[in-house]
N, CA, C and O of each residue as an XYZ file, in Angstrom:
412
protein
N      52.211     58.828      0.913
C      51.132     58.862     -0.060
C      51.443     59.868     -1.146
O      52.162     60.843     -0.926
N      50.899     59.622     -2.304
C      51.095     60.550     -3.401
C      49.759     61.099     -3.836
O      48.710     60.627     -3.396
N      49.794     62.091     -4.695
C      48.559     62.651     -5.228
C      48.162     63.922     -4.507
O      48.850     64.388     -3.599
N      47.048     64.466     -4.929
C      46.514     65.709     -4.395
C      45.996     65.480     -2.974
O      45.075     64.686     -2.785
N      46.568     66.160     -1.960
C      46.125     65.953     -0.584
C      44.638     66.235     -0.379
O      44.017     65.643      0.504
N      44.066     67.119     -1.170
C      42.642     67.425     -1.008
C      41.762     66.263     -1.442
O      40.583     66.215     -1.091
N      42.323     65.319     -2.207
C      41.566     64.164     -2.680
C      41.747     62.935     -1.789
O      41.106     61.907     -2.007
N      42.612     63.040     -0.795
C      42.877     61.899      0.077
C      41.805     61.788      1.149
O      41.319     62.793      1.666
N      41.445     60.554      1.475
C      40.431     60.305      2.492
C      41.074     60.303      3.871
O      42.248     59.960      4.011
N      40.306     60.685      4.895
C      40.846     60.614      6.254
C      41.111     59.170      6.658
O      40.487     58.245      6.138
N      42.041     58.987      7.589
C      42.360     57.635      8.064
C      41.099     56.955      8.574
O      40.308     57.564      9.295
N      40.914     55.713      8.208
C      39.753     54.953      8.645
C      38.555     55.052      7.730
O      37.606     54.282      7.883
N      38.566     55.976      6.781
C      37.415     56.134      5.887
C      37.212     54.893      5.039
O      36.080     54.468      4.806
N      38.309     54.315      4.580
C      38.222     53.101      3.771
C      37.591     51.956      4.552
O      36.712     51.262      4.042
N      38.037     51.759      5.790
C      37.496     50.658      6.593
C      36.027     50.885      6.909
O      35.252     49.929      6.943
N      35.629     52.127      7.139
C      34.204     52.407      7.390
C      33.372     52.086      6.162
O      32.266     51.559      6.281
N      33.892     52.398      4.986
C      33.157     52.105      3.749
C      32.970     50.600      3.583
O      31.892     50.145      3.203
N      34.023     49.823      3.869
C      33.901     48.361      3.766
C      32.943     47.823      4.813
O      32.152     46.927      4.517
N      32.996     48.356      6.047
C      32.065     47.922      7.095
C      30.626     48.154      6.664
O      29.766     47.297      6.866
N      30.362     49.318      6.068
C      29.006     49.619      5.591
C      28.599     48.665      4.472
O      27.461     48.197      4.429
N      29.524     48.385      3.580
C      29.216     47.487      2.465
C      28.857     46.089      2.969
O      27.906     45.475      2.484
N      29.617     45.594      3.937
C      29.377     44.248      4.451
C      28.243     44.186      5.470
O      27.808     43.094      5.837
N      27.761     45.328      5.929
C      26.645     45.342      6.880
C      25.318     45.023      6.192
O      24.329     44.723      6.862
N      25.292     45.085      4.880
C      24.062     44.789      4.133
C      23.638     43.348      4.376
O      24.463     42.492      4.696
N      22.377     43.096      4.224
C      21.838     41.756      4.476
C      22.303     40.755      3.414
O      22.595     39.605      3.742
N      22.373     41.170      2.170
C      22.796     40.276      1.090
C      24.314     40.136      1.088
O      25.040     41.086      1.382
N      24.780     38.941      0.752
C      26.216     38.696      0.673
C      26.795     39.396     -0.549
O      26.229     39.322     -1.640
N      27.906     40.066     -0.366
C      28.553     40.791     -1.458
C      29.221     39.823     -2.427
O      29.074     39.962     -3.641
N      29.947     38.851     -1.903
C      30.744     37.949     -2.739
C      30.184     36.540     -2.819
O      30.773     35.696     -3.496
N      29.082     36.253     -2.164
C      28.513     34.911     -2.175
C      29.004     34.099     -0.992
O      29.814     34.577     -0.197
N      28.517     32.879     -0.873
C      28.836     32.037      0.278
C      30.038     31.125      0.049
O      30.665     30.686      1.013
N      30.360     30.840     -1.175
C      31.476     29.935     -1.477
C      32.806     30.666     -1.315
O      32.863     31.885     -1.476
N      33.875     29.936     -0.997
C      35.178     30.590     -0.867
C      35.662     31.113     -2.217
O      35.230     30.653     -3.274
N      36.550     32.065     -2.155
C      37.198     32.577     -3.357
C      37.855     31.410     -4.088
O      38.503     30.574     -3.459
N      37.695     31.346     -5.405
C      38.246     30.218     -6.180
C      39.748     30.084     -6.015
O      40.267     28.973     -5.913
N      40.448     31.210     -5.988
C      41.900     31.170     -5.842
C      42.277     30.587     -4.482
O      43.174     29.749     -4.395
N      41.598     31.025     -3.419
C      41.876     30.504     -2.075
C      41.628     29.003     -2.040
O      42.456     28.249     -1.527
N      40.503     28.564     -2.578
C      40.171     27.136     -2.589
C      41.215     26.339     -3.367
O      41.654     25.280     -2.919
N      41.606     26.845     -4.519
C      42.583     26.134     -5.355
C      43.948     26.064     -4.678
O      44.573     25.004     -4.646
N      44.408     27.180     -4.142
C      45.755     27.235     -3.567
C      45.875     26.509     -2.234
O      46.979     26.132     -1.840
N      44.767     26.305     -1.534
C      44.841     25.676     -0.214
C      44.243     24.275     -0.169
O      44.290     23.622      0.873
N      43.683     23.803     -1.272
C      42.981     22.517     -1.258
C      43.891     21.333     -0.928
O      43.419     20.344     -0.367
N      45.170     21.403     -1.258
C      46.093     20.295     -1.000
C      46.856     20.433      0.319
O      47.648     19.557      0.668
N      46.628     21.509      1.044
C      47.348     21.712      2.301
C      46.789     20.824      3.403
O      45.594     20.530      3.440
N      47.667     20.405      4.291
C      47.251     19.649      5.468
C      46.564     20.607      6.438
O      46.881     21.796      6.456
N      45.628     20.106      7.244
C      44.995     20.977      8.241
C      46.044     21.641      9.109
O      47.040     21.023      9.486
N      45.816     22.884      9.416
C      46.754     23.648     10.220
C      46.168     25.002     10.527
O      44.960     25.134     10.724
N      47.001     25.993     10.569
C      46.547     27.343     10.895
C      46.542     28.203      9.649
O      47.397     28.074      8.773
N      45.547     29.090      9.592
C      45.430     30.017      8.471
C      45.062     31.385      9.011
O      44.310     31.493      9.979
N      45.578     32.411      8.403
C      45.257     33.780      8.782
C      44.553     34.432      7.609
O      45.137     34.572      6.534
N      43.316     34.829      7.800
C      42.537     35.480      6.748
C      42.498     36.972      7.039
O      41.693     37.434      7.847
N      43.368     37.718      6.380
C      43.396     39.167      6.537
C      42.292     39.790      5.699
O      41.980     39.303      4.612
N      41.710     40.855      6.196
C      40.610     41.532      5.497
C      39.521     40.520      5.158
O      39.176     40.329      3.992
N      38.993     39.885      6.178
C      38.101     38.735      6.031
C      36.763     39.038      5.373
O      36.063     38.109      4.971
N      36.386     40.297      5.249
C      35.103     40.606      4.611
C      33.963     39.924      5.333
O      33.775     40.124      6.533
N      33.215     39.132      4.623
C      32.069     38.433      5.203
C      32.465     37.126      5.882
O      31.626     36.475      6.504
N      33.708     36.743      5.774
C      34.194     35.559      6.455
C      34.100     34.270      5.665
O      34.331     33.194      6.218
N      33.765     34.349      4.384
C      33.558     33.115      3.615
C      34.829     32.283      3.504
O      34.768     31.058      3.607
N      35.976     32.920      3.297
C      37.226     32.160      3.204
C      37.650     31.635      4.572
O      38.133     30.508      4.676
N      37.475     32.436      5.619
C      37.826     32.003      6.971
C      36.984     30.805      7.387
O      37.501     29.860      7.983
N      35.702     30.838      7.081
C      34.830     29.712      7.425
C      35.216     28.466      6.645
O      35.211     27.363      7.191
N      35.550     28.636      5.372
C      35.950     27.499      4.541
C      37.238     26.880      5.079
O      37.349     25.659      5.189
N      38.210     27.732      5.413
C      39.473     27.238      5.963
C      39.248     26.563      7.316
O      39.830     25.513      7.590
N      38.411     27.158      8.158
C      38.136     26.573      9.473
C      37.458     25.217      9.341
O      37.716     24.314     10.136
N      36.597     25.069      8.346
C      35.906     23.791      8.157
C      36.869     22.688      7.726
O      36.539     21.505      7.817
N      38.050     23.065      7.260
C      39.062     22.102      6.844
C      40.211     22.015      7.849
O      41.290     21.514      7.533
N      39.968     22.499      9.036
C      40.971     22.408     10.087
C      41.819     23.645     10.238
O      42.765     23.656     11.026
N      41.500     24.690      9.497
C      42.246     25.936      9.624
C      41.887     26.647     10.914
O      40.994     26.212     11.641
N      42.565     27.712     11.193
C      42.360     28.483     12.406
C      41.859     29.852     12.000
O      42.583     30.609     11.353
N      40.642     30.180     12.367
C      39.991     31.410     11.925
C      40.401     32.582     12.806
O      40.249     32.532     14.026
N      40.921     33.631     12.187
C      41.242     34.862     12.896
C      40.640     36.005     12.091
O      41.023     36.229     10.943
N      39.705     36.723     12.687
C      39.086     37.850     11.998
C      39.025     39.037     12.945
O      39.151     38.884     14.160
N      38.833     40.205     12.387
C      38.722     41.415     13.192
C      37.492     41.353     14.081
O      36.466     40.790     13.700
N      37.601     41.932     15.262
C      36.478     41.894     16.195
C      35.295     42.702     15.681
O      34.173     42.505     16.149
N      35.514     43.605     14.732
C      34.437     44.432     14.220
C      33.617     43.783     13.123
O      32.696     44.414     12.604
N      33.914     42.549     12.751
C      33.159     41.898     11.681
C      31.704     41.758     12.100
O      31.405     41.104     13.100
N      30.802     42.365     11.345
C      29.403     42.424     11.737
C      28.562     41.300     11.157
O      27.492     40.995     11.684
N      29.018     40.692     10.102
C      28.186     39.686      9.450
C      28.988     38.407      9.291
O      30.176     38.442      8.969
N      28.347     37.304      9.513
C      28.999     36.018      9.328
C      28.094     35.140      8.482
O      26.872     35.281      8.527
N      28.676     34.244      7.720
C      27.897     33.455      6.774
C      27.093     32.342      7.411
O      25.991     32.043      6.951
N      27.607     31.727      8.444
C      26.954     30.542      8.997
C      26.642     30.745     10.472
O      27.438     31.332     11.205
N      25.480     30.259     10.908
C      25.140     30.417     12.318
C      26.087     29.665     13.241
O      26.221     30.030     14.409
N      26.745     28.628     12.747
C      27.667     27.863     13.582
C      29.098     28.391     13.523
O      30.017     27.751     14.034
N      29.289     29.544     12.909
C      30.640     30.092     12.769
C      31.270     30.390     14.121
O      32.494     30.373     14.247
N      30.455     30.662     15.132
C      31.005     30.935     16.453
C      31.699     29.704     17.023
O      32.521     29.825     17.932
N      31.383     28.533     16.506
C      32.001     27.302     16.989
C      33.382     27.083     16.377
O      34.147     26.248     16.860
N      33.703     27.816     15.333
C      35.023     27.679     14.716
C      36.071     28.239     15.670
O      35.789     29.197     16.389
N      37.272     27.667     15.695
C      38.309     28.207     16.568
C      38.596     29.649     16.205
O      38.567     30.010     15.029
N      38.869     30.466     17.186
C      39.153     31.871     16.912
C      40.236     32.367     17.852
O      40.688     31.639     18.735
N      40.645     33.599     17.657
C      41.713     34.187     18.445
C      41.369     35.652     18.672
O      40.913     36.328     17.751
N      41.580     36.151     19.883
C      41.305     37.551     20.162
C      42.411     38.424     19.581
O      43.485     37.932     19.233
N      42.140     39.713     19.479
C      43.151     40.629     18.961
C      44.383     40.653     19.865
O      45.508     40.763     19.377
N      44.176     40.549     21.184
C      45.314     40.536     22.109
C      46.175     39.294     21.884
O      47.403     39.380     21.899
N      45.541     38.148     21.677
C      46.295     36.920     21.411
C      47.054     37.033     20.094
O      48.181     36.552     19.976
N      46.434     37.668     19.109
C      47.080     37.856     17.816
C      48.305     38.753     17.954
O      49.344     38.480     17.353
N      48.191     39.824     18.740
C      49.335     40.703     18.967
C      50.486     39.934     19.609
O      51.639     40.103     19.212
N      50.183     39.093     20.596
C      51.222     38.285     21.243
C      51.882     37.343     20.239
O      53.097     37.145     20.270
N      51.079     36.768     19.352
C      51.612     35.868     18.336
C      52.586     36.607     17.430
O      53.683     36.114     17.169
N      52.195     37.787     16.945
C      53.070     38.549     16.060
C      54.349     38.968     16.774
O      55.425     38.949     16.178
N      54.239     39.348     18.050
C      55.435     39.718     18.806
C      56.364     38.521     18.973
O      57.584     38.668     18.899
N      55.800     37.349     19.196
C      56.612     36.141     19.355
C      57.308     35.763     18.055
O      58.420     35.236     18.076
N      56.661     36.028     16.925
C      57.237     35.672     15.629
C      58.247     36.696     15.140
O      59.067     36.392     14.273
N      58.199     37.904     15.684
C      59.073     38.989     15.211
C      60.513     38.772     15.615
O      61.374     39.591     15.296
């Protein structure tokens, strides 16, 4: 890291700030998927998708509704749709095994 060490945040401070932001009742980014995600993935065949930093889950839900495979952090507190639990998912342990297998 660069810059003044006194201005640096402790590890995890950023993730806590995002968790607090997404814990609010109102959606931060809306319910529709990100336009770029929708545009870049609209022609893809159904398969697996990894949504890193899923936020409220809008892109993961959109991808899952088109046959994608939803993987989000276990700490995600808010989800857009009540039926989101029915979307395929993967535990953190399964994800670790996947990354080890691909390495």
